[in-house]
N, C-alpha and C positions, 0 to 999 in steps of 0.2 A: 123384577122378582125380589130384589134385595130390599125394597121398601116395605115388604111384608115380613112379619115375624112368626106368624102362625099359619099352618096349612093342614089339610086333611090328607093323611097317608092312606092309600088303599093297598091292601096286601091280600094274599090268598092263603086260607087256612089249610091244614092237613086234609080235611074233608072236602076241599076245593070250593068252600063257600067264601064270599068276599067279607073282609073285615075292614073297618075304618077306625082311625085314631087321629085326634087332633094333636099335633106336635109343634113345638117351637123349633125353628130351623134357622140356618144361615145359608148363604149362597156364595160359592167360590167364583172367581173371574171366569172359570170354564163352565159356569152354570151348573155345577154339581151342588146338590142339596146335602147339607150336613145336619145331623141331629143326634141327640143322645137318648138312650132308653136303658132299661134294666133287663137282665137276662130272664127274669120271671114274666116279662110281658108277652102278650100274644104276638105282637109285631116282631119281636126278636125271633121266636121260633119260626114264624111264617117266612121272614126274609132269609133266614139261613137255609130253609128248605126250598123256597121258591123266590129267588131274588128279583124277579120281574115285579114291578110295583107302579103305582101312580100317585100323583099329588094333585090337589086342587088348591090354588092360591088365589088370594084377592077377594073379590066380591064387594069391593067398595063401588057403589053405584052399580054399573054393569061391566066392570073391567075384571077379567079373570085370566088366570093362566092354568091350562091343563098340561100336565107334565107326566111323561112316562119314562121309565128308566130301569136300570139294573142296580140293585143295592149290594153293598159289600160291607162286612164288618171291618172297621178300620184298625190297622195295626202298624207298628213300626214308624217309618218316616212319614208315610201317608197320614197316619193318625196324628202325628205331631203337627204336620203342615195344616191339615184341615181343622184340627182342633183349635188352632190359633184363630182361624177365621170365625169359627163358632164362638169362641170366647169374646171376640170383639163385638159380635152381635148380642151375646148373652153374657154380660159381665159377672153374673152370678153362677155361671157354669163351673168355674173351678171349685166352688163350694160343694158341688155334687160329686167331685172326684172321690170322696170318701164313702159314697153310697155303695152298699154291697151290690155287686153285679152290674155296675155302670159300664156301658159300652157306647161306642159311637159308630154310626153308619154314614157312609157316603153313597149318594145315588148319582150315577152318571146318566145324563139324559140320552134317550133314544129318539124322542119326539116331544116337541113343545108347541102348544098353540096358545097365542095371545089373542084375546077378543076384547074389543071395546065397543059395546053396544050403546054407549052414551053419545056416540056420533051418528050422524045420518049422512051417507050410508055407514053402516058399521065398519070398523077397522079390524081386520082379522089377518094374522100372520101365522104360518106354520113353519116349523123348522125340523128337519130330519138330521140325525146324527149318526 
């Protein structure tokens, strides 16, 4: 997962329709996904109201990661710890700290599926958390 820098976040809007957004992210050693956004974004409102979300990562060749988890807006020590991981992946991240309404989310995994269809037979692994 950490070799990828972009992924598609799926969240659920107030009217219960799905919404997707391409985001830059980092991954912690515990497989948490960390990303930044602004409070005016749709994903911010969605994740505060309905923290269950999904991510799709990869797509080089036919290797992908499907990821489901629970999002939380990061604050305090957790923000500091995960923000450092994010900044290592995105060195321009500190420059965004001055943006109005910038926030960070961490997503804890509940289910992950890795698929590699470049192999025959395909290699597929699922993980429950």
